[in-house]
ROMAR-623647 format. One line per field, with one value per residue (C-alpha): residue number from 1; residue in three letters; x negated, y, z. Coordinates in steps of 0.5 Angstrom, whole numbers, plus 500, padded with zeros to 3 digits. Example, Ala and Ser with C-alpha at 12.3 -4.5 7.8 and 13.67 -1.06 7.14 Angstrom:
2
i <- [1_2]
aa <- [Ala_Ser]
xx <- [475_473]
yy <- [491_498]
zz <- [516_514]
//
This chain:
392
i <- [1_2_3_4_5_6_7_8_9_10_11_12_13_14_15_16_17_18_19_20_21_22_23_24_25_26_27_28_29_30_31_32_33_34_35_36_37_38_39_40_41_42_43_44_45_46_47_48_49_50_51_52_53_54_55_56_57_58_59_60_61_62_63_64_65_66_67_68_69_70_71_72_73_74_75_76_77_78_79_80_81_82_83_84_85_86_87_88_89_90_91_92_93_94_95_96_97_98_99_100_101_102_103_104_105_106_107_108_109_110_111_112_113_114_115_116_117_118_119_120_121_122_123_124_125_126_127_128_129_130_131_132_133_134_135_136_137_138_139_140_141_142_143_144_145_146_147_148_149_150_151_152_153_154_155_156_157_158_159_160_161_162_163_164_165_166_167_168_169_170_171_172_173_174_175_176_177_178_179_180_181_182_183_184_185_186_187_188_189_190_191_192_193_194_195_196_197_198_199_200_201_202_203_204_205_206_207_208_209_210_211_212_213_214_215_216_217_218_219_220_221_222_223_224_225_226_227_228_229_230_231_232_233_234_235_236_237_238_239_240_241_242_243_244_245_246_247_248_249_250_251_252_253_254_255_256_257_258_259_260_261_262_263_264_265_266_267_268_269_270_271_272_273_274_275_276_277_278_279_280_281_282_283_284_285_286_287_288_289_290_291_292_293_294_295_296_297_298_299_300_301_302_303_304_305_306_307_308_309_310_311_312_313_314_315_316_317_318_319_320_321_322_323_324_325_326_327_328_329_330_331_332_333_334_335_336_337_338_339_340_341_342_343_344_345_346_347_348_349_350_351_352_353_354_355_356_357_358_359_360_361_362_363_364_365_366_367_368_369_370_371_372_373_374_375_376_377_378_379_380_381_382_383_384_385_386_387_388_389_390_391_392]
aa <- [Met_Ser_Ala_Ala_Asp_Leu_Leu_Ala_Glu_Ala_Arg_Gly_Leu_Leu_Ala_Glu_His_Pro_Val_Val_Asp_Gly_His_Asn_Asp_Leu_Pro_Trp_Ala_Leu_Arg_Glu_Gln_Val_Arg_Tyr_Asp_Leu_Ala_Arg_Arg_Asp_Ile_Ala_Gly_Asp_Gln_Ser_Ala_His_Leu_His_Thr_Asp_Ile_Pro_Arg_Leu_Arg_Ala_Gly_Gly_Val_Gly_Ala_Gln_Phe_Trp_Ser_Val_Tyr_Val_Arg_Ser_Asp_Phe_Ala_Gly_Asp_Glu_Ala_Val_Ser_Ala_Thr_Leu_Glu_Gln_Ile_Asp_Ala_Val_Gly_Gln_Leu_Ile_Ala_Arg_Tyr_Pro_Arg_Ala_Leu_Val_Arg_Ala_Leu_Thr_Ala_Asp_Asp_Met_Glu_Ala_Ala_Arg_Ala_Asp_Gly_Arg_Ile_Ala_Ser_Leu_Met_Gly_Ala_Glu_Gly_Gly_His_Ser_Ile_Asn_Asn_Ser_Leu_Ala_Thr_Leu_Arg_Ala_Leu_His_Gln_Leu_Gly_Val_Arg_Tyr_Met_Thr_Leu_Thr_His_Asn_Asp_Thr_Ile_Asp_Trp_Ala_Asp_Ser_Ala_Thr_Asp_Ala_Pro_Arg_His_Gly_Gly_Leu_Thr_Asp_Phe_Gly_Arg_Glu_Val_Val_Arg_Glu_Met_Asn_Arg_Thr_Gly_Met_Leu_Val_Asp_Leu_Ser_His_Val_Ala_Asp_Thr_Thr_Met_Arg_Asp_Ala_Leu_Ala_Val_Ser_Ala_Ala_Pro_Val_Val_Phe_Ser_His_Ser_Ser_Ala_Arg_Ala_Val_Cys_Asp_His_Pro_Arg_Asn_Val_Pro_Asp_Asp_Val_Leu_Ala_Gln_Leu_Pro_Ala_Asn_Gly_Gly_Val_Ala_Met_Ala_Thr_Phe_Val_Pro_Lys_Phe_Ile_Leu_Pro_Ala_Ala_Val_Glu_Trp_Thr_Leu_Ala_Ala_Asp_Glu_Asn_Leu_Arg_Ala_His_Gly_Phe_His_His_Leu_Asp_Thr_Thr_Pro_Glu_Ala_Met_Ala_Leu_His_Arg_Ala_Phe_Glu_Ala_Ala_Arg_Pro_Arg_Pro_Met_Ala_Thr_Ala_Ala_Thr_Val_Ala_Asp_His_Leu_Asp_His_Met_Arg_Glu_Val_Ala_Gly_Val_Asp_His_Ile_Gly_Ile_Gly_Gly_Asp_Phe_Asp_Gly_Thr_Ala_Phe_Thr_Pro_Ala_Gly_Leu_Asp_Asp_Val_Ser_Gly_Tyr_Pro_Asn_Leu_Ile_Ala_Glu_Leu_Leu_His_Arg_Gly_Trp_Ser_Arg_Thr_Asp_Leu_Ala_Lys_Leu_Thr_Trp_Ser_Asn_Ala_Val_Arg_Ala_Leu_Arg_Asp_Ala_Glu_Ala_Val_Ala_Arg_Asp_Leu_Gln_Ala_Thr_Arg_Gly_Pro_Ser_Asn_Ala_Val_Leu]
xx <- [585_588_593_589_584_588_590_584_582_589_586_579_583_587_581_578_585_590_598_602_608_613_619_619_625_622_623_631_630_627_632_637_634_631_633_626_624_616_614_620_618_610_607_601_602_607_615_617_622_626_622_618_613_607_600_598_602_601_594_594_598_593_597_593_599_606_611_616_623_626_633_639_646_650_656_652_654_652_647_649_645_640_638_638_633_628_629_627_621_619_619_614_610_610_608_602_600_602_596_591_587_591_596_594_598_597_600_596_593_586_589_591_584_580_585_582_575_576_581_587_594_596_603_607_615_620_627_633_638_640_645_639_639_645_646_640_634_630_632_629_622_623_622_617_613_614_610_616_613_619_627_630_636_642_644_649_654_655_653_656_650_648_652_649_649_654_659_664_661_663_659_656_650_646_650_647_644_642_638_635_634_629_626_624_622_617_614_614_610_615_616_623_626_630_631_640_642_646_643_646_642_636_636_638_632_628_629_629_622_616_613_612_618_618_622_621_625_628_627_629_635_634_631_638_644_645_646_641_635_632_636_630_631_629_622_621_621_616_610_611_614_608_612_612_617_616_619_623_624_631_634_641_637_633_636_643_644_644_648_656_653_650_657_660_655_656_664_663_659_665_670_667_666_659_656_654_647_647_640_641_641_648_649_644_647_653_648_645_651_654_648_648_656_653_647_644_639_633_629_621_616_615_622_619_613_619_621_614_613_618_617_610_612_617_614_606_602_600_607_608_608_611_616_619_624_622_626_631_634_637_634_628_625_621_614_615_618_615_610_603_607_604_597_603_606_598_597_603_601_593_596_600_594_594_587_584_584_592_593_589_593_599_598_594_592_599_602_596_596_602_603_596_599_606_601_598_604_607_600_601_609_608_602_608_615_616_622_628_635_640_646_651]
yy <- [596_589_587_582_587_591_587_585_592_593_587_590_596_593_590_597_600_595_596_599_596_600_595_587_584_577_576_577_572_567_568_567_561_558_561_564_556_558_550_550_556_556_561_559_555_557_559_560_556_559_567_573_573_568_568_567_571_577_575_575_581_585_587_590_593_591_595_589_591_588_591_587_589_594_591_588_593_596_592_585_590_591_585_582_588_585_578_581_585_578_574_579_577_570_571_574_570_564_566_571_571_573_578_583_588_595_600_607_609_607_601_601_602_598_591_593_593_587_582_582_585_590_588_594_594_600_599_599_603_608_602_598_603_603_612_611_614_610_604_609_610_602_600_605_601_595_597_600_605_608_607_608_614_609_603_601_605_612_611_616_620_620_619_613_614_608_610_616_621_623_629_632_630_629_632_635_628_626_632_631_624_626_631_625_621_626_626_618_618_614_616_619_614_617_611_609_615_621_626_631_627_627_635_636_631_635_641_638_633_636_631_627_623_617_613_605_604_608_611_617_619_623_616_612_615_611_614_610_613_621_627_631_637_633_630_637_638_632_636_642_637_631_625_619_617_610_607_600_594_593_593_596_602_602_600_603_598_593_597_595_588_587_590_584_579_582_581_575_573_576_572_565_568_571_577_581_582_574_571_564_559_557_564_565_558_562_568_564_561_568_569_563_565_572_574_579_586_586_590_590_594_598_600_602_606_610_612_613_617_622_623_624_630_632_631_630_625_626_624_617_610_603_599_593_590_583_579_584_583_577_580_583_585_581_581_583_577_576_580_577_582_588_588_588_595_598_595_598_605_604_603_610_613_614_615_610_616_617_609_609_614_611_604_606_613_616_611_611_619_619_616_619_625_623_622_628_631_627_628_636_635_630_636_641_637_630_624_628_625_627_623_622]
zz <- [508_508_513_516_517_520_524_527_527_532_536_537_539_544_548_549_551_552_552_559_557_561_562_562_565_566_573_572_566_572_577_571_569_574_580_581_581_578_576_571_567_569_565_566_559_552_555_548_548_555_555_551_556_559_560_554_550_554_553_545_546_548_555_560_565_566_570_572_571_578_575_578_575_576_578_584_589_596_600_595_590_595_597_590_588_594_592_585_589_592_586_582_589_587_581_582_588_583_577_581_575_570_574_580_584_582_586_583_577_580_581_574_571_576_573_566_568_572_566_570_567_572_575_577_578_577_579_574_577_583_585_588_593_596_596_602_601_607_602_596_601_603_595_595_600_597_591_586_582_578_579_573_575_573_569_564_569_572_579_586_584_577_570_566_558_556_561_562_567_573_575_569_570_577_583_589_592_586_586_592_590_585_589_595_589_587_595_595_588_585_578_575_570_565_561_561_564_560_557_562_567_563_562_571_572_568_572_578_578_579_577_570_568_564_560_560_555_550_542_539_538_532_528_531_534_540_546_551_546_547_544_541_545_551_548_547_554_556_554_560_564_563_562_558_553_552_546_546_541_542_535_537_539_534_527_526_522_528_532_530_530_536_539_536_538_546_544_542_549_553_549_551_559_558_561_554_558_559_556_559_554_554_552_547_544_542_539_535_532_531_528_523_521_521_519_523_521_522_525_524_527_521_525_531_528_525_532_535_528_530_538_536_532_537_544_542_542_550_551_548_550_549_553_550_554_553_557_557_550_546_540_537_532_526_527_535_538_544_548_543_538_539_534_529_531_533_525_523_525_524_516_517_519_526_529_535_540_539_539_546_549_546_549_556_557_557_563_567_566_569_574_577_576_580_586_585_586_591_596_595_596_603_606_606_608_610_609_607_611_606_606_600]
//
């Protein structure tokens, strides 16, 4: 089959089984670039000069459901982190209200299916980092009531009750309070997201969780040895748990040659007074100048496919998905430059012999099933116990 035929088949498949993407940082990009002035970043039209995401490109990419990240940086602390998270949640609400023909709020798996039937993009939310609840289970419950359907237990920094993958460990995984956070997430129906956390935290959470876990944007450690990726022993536990590992597109997590280059590019940002995660136009101009002087190793859709091949082999096809991390990364793979690129990945997998049935699980069914199963666990738990009032 020719490349053109593969791409046409990929687009046809996505029309029936669209992508559920586990992680998109558009709300933070809107905060950083225009302080949520949506008129200045009107995603009804082409925003490719500023963003990875707009509605025409979501449509072209075959996206049917998006977990919008309501991330705040992990150097935000205490009530500042909570307030900023609320502002992020509000921004998602503003997007849904502004673009009702394209986006619709989704709180449940049934909502996701209804959105697909209606031809709209189911819009869910995920909080990225336990610092967003400021050590308060009541705040966790409030985020769930506001529509947050997963929480990543940590971001880049270790917190008071959980170790991060990219910071010095302090707890050996989860503390007793951290385990209670997982139990309370199970009781409310909020998915436990294990991207960003230390291996020990992954294993502790899997030992505690009665509901499926997710990795909203992590790839395979065996393919690219980066601590943000999932080791094989953890991938192998997903069938028993029912969870889903959603492969990410971030080059420094998927291409070994890109790891050192990205570290140098991040250090260049810091040397000029920018946070290493800054994607404002000023920071990106510095990145482009750095890249011109020192060309970066280029990941491609095939690089991501290598991870998905491995994740399917170890975890099984029922336990994998996609979490691109668009608008949360300065760099993207060739062919996956923005949210319009998903058909290129599906075409690559078709070329490798993936069946339509398996691809439908990857793009849509697995993520919807994980949320539905978490909802069922929550109903059972709520029938047997009330809210936890544990404190750190």
